[in-house]
N, C-alpha and C positions, 0 to 999 in steps of 0.2 A: 073515588071509583065506585060505580053503582054495583048493586048486588048482582045484576046480570053480568057485568064485566068481570066481577070477581069469580062468578061461577064458571065463566069461560076460561079464566086464567087457571083455575084449579082443576079443570077437567079436560081441556083440549090439549093436544100434543103437537109438537112441531112436525113439519113436513119438509121434504126437499133438503136444501142445503143446511137449514137449521137443525133438522133431525140428524144429518150426518155429523154436524159439529158436536151435537150432544153425545153421539156414540164415540167420537174421537176423544172428547173430553173425559168420558168414562174410562176409555182404554188408557189414556195418559195417566189418569188417577191410579190405576192398578200398577202401572209401570213405576211411578214415583214411590208408591208404597213398597214395592219389591226392593227398590234400591235402599230403602231405610233399614231393611233387615241386615244387609251385609255391612253397612257402615255403622249401624247401631250396635251390632255385635262386637265390633272392634272397640267401641267407646264405653260399653256397659261396665267393664271392671273398674273404671276410674271415677265414676260419678253416680250419685244416687238418682234413681228414676224421677223422683219428684223435682229435684233440682234441674235435671236435664229438660224435663217438660216445661218447667217454669220459665227457664231462660229462652227456650225455643219459641214459646208463645209470645213472650215479650218482644223478641226480635221480629217475629212474623207480624205482629200487630203494628209495630213501628214501621216496618217495610210497606205494608199495605196502606197505612195512613199516609205515608210520604207519597206513594204513587197516586192515591186518591186526591190528595191536595194538589199535586203537580198537574193532574188532568183537569181538575175543577178550577184551579187558579183562584180559589177563594175558600174561606173557611167552610168546613163541612157542617151542614146543619145537624142539630140534635135530632136523633131519630124519633119518630112517633111510636107510640105503643112499645115502650122499652121492654115490657114484659115478654114480648116475643123473643127477643134476643137473649133474655135471661134464661128462658126455657131451652132454646137451642144451645146456648153455651153450657148449660148444666148437663144436657145430654152428651155433648162431646167430651166434657170434662169427666163425666161418669165413665165413659168408654175408656179414655186414656188412663184414668186412675185405677179402675178395676182391672184393666189389662195387666198393669205392673203388679198389682196385688196378687192376681192369679198366677203370674209367672214365678212368684216367690214360693208357691206351694204346689204348682202343677208343672208337668213337662211341656216344653214348647210345642212338641208334636201334637199333644192332645188339645192344647188351646188353639192350635192351628185348625184342627178338625172342627172344634166348636165354631170357629169363625166362619166356616163354610155354611153355617145356618143363616148368616146375615141376609143374603139375597132372598131366601125363602121367607124370613120374617118380614123383610121390607115389603113383600107382596101382601102380607097380611095387614101391615100398617097402612099400606096404600089403600086398601079397601076400607079400613076402619076410619081413617081421617078424611079420605078423598073419594071414597066409593069407587076407586079404580078396580076394574075387574081384570083378572089375568087369564088369557086364553089357555086352553089345554095344551097347545103346542109350546107355549112359553113355560108352563109348569114342567112339561116333559124335558125341555131343554135345560131348565134350571137343575132338575134332579140329575140329569145325565152329566152336566158340567160339574156338579158337586161331586158325583162319584169319581169322575176323572181327576178332580183336584185332590180329593182325599187319597186316591191311589198314589198320586205324586208325593203328597205329604208323608205318607207312610212308606215311601220308596218301594212300592210294589209288593209289600210284605202282607199277604192276606191274613196270616196268623196274628200279626201285630194289630191289624184293623179289628179282628174279632176279639182281641184281648182288651180293647179300649174300655176303660172303666170311667164312669162319671163320678168324680170326687168333689170335695169342697172347692178346690181351685177352678175346676171346670164349671161348676155351678155359678161361682162368682163371675167368671168371665162371660157366661151366658147372659147375665143381667147387663153387663157392659155392652155386649153385642146387640141386645135388644134396644138399648139406648141409641146405638149407632144406626140401627135399622129404622127406628122411629124418626130420626133426624132428617133423612132424605125426604120423607113424605111431608113433614112439617115445614121444610123449606118452601115447598110449593104452596102449602096452605097459608103460611104466614107472610109470604112476600106480597106486598100490595102495590107493586110497580116500581119499587126502589131499584136503582141500578145494581147489577150483581156485585160490582166492586164495593159499593157502599154497604150492601147487605153483608158481604163477606167481612168487612171491617167491623161492623157492629157486633157480629157474631164472634169474631176473634177477641174483641175487647171483653165480652161477657165470659168467654171460655178462659181467657187469661186470668180474670178476677177469681173465677171458681177454682182454677188450678193453683193460683197463687195462695189462696186462702187455705187450701188443704196442704200444700207443700211448703208453706212459709218456713218451717223449722229447717228443713233440709236445704233450702235456698240460702238461709242465713249462715248455717254452719259450714257450708262448702268453701274450701279455700280455692277461690277462682284463679288466683295467680299461680297455683302449683299444678294446674291441670296440664296434661300433655297435649301436643298439637292435634292428635287424632280426635280428642274430645271436641275441640273447637271446630274441626272440620265436620264432625258429626252434627254439632249444633247448627252450623251454617247450612248444611244440607237439609236437616230436619226443619229448620225454621223457614227457609226459602221455598223448598220444594214440597215437603210432606206436611207442612202446616199451612202457610199462606197459599201455596200452589194448589194443594188438594182441596182446601176449603173453597177456593174460587171455582175449581173444576167441578166439584160435586154440586155446588149450588147452580152453576151454569147448566149442567146436565139435568138436574132435577126440575128445572123450569121448562125443559123440552121433552123429557122422556118419562115414562112411568117409573116409580121408585124401584120396582123389581128389576127393571132393565139397567138402571143406573148402577146399582150395587152388585148386579150379577157379574160385572167385569172384575170384581175381586177374585173370581175363580181363575183368572189369568195370573194372579200374583205368584203362586208356586212355580208356574212355568217361567215367568220372568226372573224369579230368583235363580232358577236353573241356568238361564242364559247369562245372567250377571256373574254368578259364581264361576261358571265355566270360562267366561271371558277374562276374568281377573286371575285365572290360573289356579282355581281351587278344585279343578277336576270336573269332568262331565259325567252325567248319569248314564245308566245302561238303557238298552232298547225298551225294556218293559216299562220303565218310568216315563220314557219319552212317549210311548204309546198312550199312557194316561193323559199326558199333556195335549196330545193330538185329539183325543176324544173330547176333552174340554173345549178345545178350539173349534171343533166341528159343531158341537152343541151350541156354542155361543154364536156361531155364524147363523145357524137356524133361528136362534132367538132374535138376533138383530133384524132379520127380515120378517119376523112374525108381526102381525098387526098390533098396533097400540090400542088399548081399550081403557 
């Protein structure tokens, strides 16, 4: 690929049907992530976080490899410039590992608030790595959507929002979120024309190796035969949907949309959690919290129609 072609690939954005597919992939990414909160919460008491992440990545990698082999009907070629996937894998491993480290010393509600910074940071990394510029209307939409999402996270309690303190756990998770934000921009920068499925596989392999190295002890000492069925249900969901599925979706969308728009759909995650929790009988939220979700949805609609730069 020539330098000119590479420049086009890293700066031009999709239009028409491909642009719509990019937005739909980002929306589906947020929905799948939301589902992981409900099912992950049920499994968390029975398995160490490192073991859970290790097995989910192994299964996800095997699944994507099987699909890629079936489609190609021949052995998958060794990737060029392996260092690209080592970096991408390290970024995602950093995010997942630091998320669980942070949750051990910080409240979930405060880490959720920190996560709302990811789309804003992705806009900064988009400029740093790709010189993507973010129009003022997109910045305004991101900030409005973030405010609505934080309102939902704190269940409409203004006093709780004002009492939010940044401690060690929140600072650790901020580093993980920064790694997540950088990932979306580097996907576009590092992709040299490889099919999204193959690019996803190589990145998953690298992520699995990084997470396996860090969580090896927990993986070895876990009594896998004694785990209850809910753990295996959670592992299946996390492996298929929120690992293999979301890796593919975020890479698919990142090759079509600016990084800030791809990750901005995470602002829908609290609203999706509300819908899922209500649907499975865990209760519905009040009008005030619903209003925050609607503010987020409106801001995201404006962002979706804003020009890509």
